[in-house]
C-alpha positions as CSV (number, residue, x, y, z in Angstrom):
1,M,62.6,26.0,16.8
2,D,62.2,22.9,17.9
3,L,60.4,21.7,14.5
4,H,63.1,21.9,12.7
5,D,65.9,20.8,15.1
6,M,62.9,17.3,14.9
7,G,62.8,17.4,11.3
8,Q,59.6,18.2,11.5
9,S,59.0,21.9,10.0
10,N,58.6,21.4,6.1
11,G,55.0,23.1,5.7
12,V,55.2,24.0,8.7
13,E,54.1,28.1,9.2
14,L,53.8,31.0,11.7
15,V,50.5,32.6,11.1
16,H,49.4,36.1,12.1
17,G,46.6,37.2,12.2
18,T,43.2,37.5,14.5
19,V,40.9,35.9,17.0
20,T,38.3,37.1,18.5
21,L,38.2,35.9,22.5
22,Y,36.4,37.2,25.3
23,G,34.2,38.8,22.5
24,V,37.2,41.1,21.4
25,L,38.8,40.7,18.2
26,I,42.3,40.6,19.3
27,A,46.4,40.4,17.0
28,H,47.3,35.9,17.5
29,A,50.0,34.1,16.0
30,W,49.8,30.4,15.7
31,L,51.4,27.2,13.9
32,E,50.1,25.4,10.8
33,G,51.4,22.5,8.8
34,H,49.7,19.2,7.8
35,S,46.6,20.6,8.4
36,E,46.4,20.8,12.0
37,V,47.3,24.3,14.1
38,Y,49.1,24.3,16.5
39,D,48.2,27.8,19.2
40,A,51.4,27.8,21.5
41,V,49.0,30.0,24.3
42,E,46.4,27.0,24.9
43,D,48.9,24.7,24.1
44,V,46.5,22.7,22.5
45,T,46.9,21.0,18.6
46,M,43.4,20.9,16.2
47,P,42.1,20.7,12.6
48,I,42.5,24.4,10.8
49,A,39.2,23.9,10.2
50,Q,37.7,23.5,13.5
51,Y,40.6,26.1,15.1
52,V,39.0,28.9,12.4
53,A,35.5,28.6,13.8
54,K,36.1,27.8,17.8
55,H,38.4,31.4,17.1
56,E,36.7,33.7,14.2
57,A,40.7,33.5,13.1
58,V,41.7,35.2,10.2
59,A,44.8,34.6,9.2
60,E,46.4,38.4,8.6
61,R,50.6,37.7,7.2
62,R,52.4,33.6,6.8
63,Y,56.0,33.2,7.8
64,T,58.1,30.0,6.9
65,L,60.4,29.5,9.6
66,M,63.2,30.9,7.5
67,E,61.3,34.1,7.0
68,A,61.1,33.9,10.9
69,C,63.7,33.4,11.8
70,R,65.0,36.7,9.4
71,I,62.6,38.9,11.8
72,V,63.1,37.6,14.9
73,G,67.3,38.7,13.8
74,E,66.8,41.8,13.0
75,P,67.4,44.5,16.1
76,G,64.2,45.2,18.5
77,T,62.0,43.0,16.3
78,T,59.0,42.9,18.7
79,F,57.4,39.4,19.3
80,G,54.6,40.4,16.8
81,P,52.2,41.3,14.9
82,W,54.7,42.5,12.5
83,H,52.5,43.8,10.6
84,P,49.4,46.4,10.7
85,T,46.9,44.3,11.9
86,A,42.9,44.4,11.9
87,G,43.2,43.0,16.0
88,R,43.9,45.0,18.9
89,M,47.2,43.7,21.7
90,R,45.2,43.4,24.4
91,D,46.4,41.7,28.3
92,F,43.5,39.2,29.5
């Protein structure tokens, strides 16, 4: 939402997919746009190719800002993932 408020949300997608963390394939989410990834958990921005290589990231679903806002606004919606995923949920 901050990107939208700053007028920088065009071309930015919320990605739900998997990353490998400590040798475990987990469900994860990040933002992609303008050839970069922003990962809110790590609070880092880097080129997409670098992020994919570092985390073995695989995008499973992509959502525009409007799609994500619609889904989040539905009763009972969790933070995600919003689809069946190859990764598992795990707290570290």
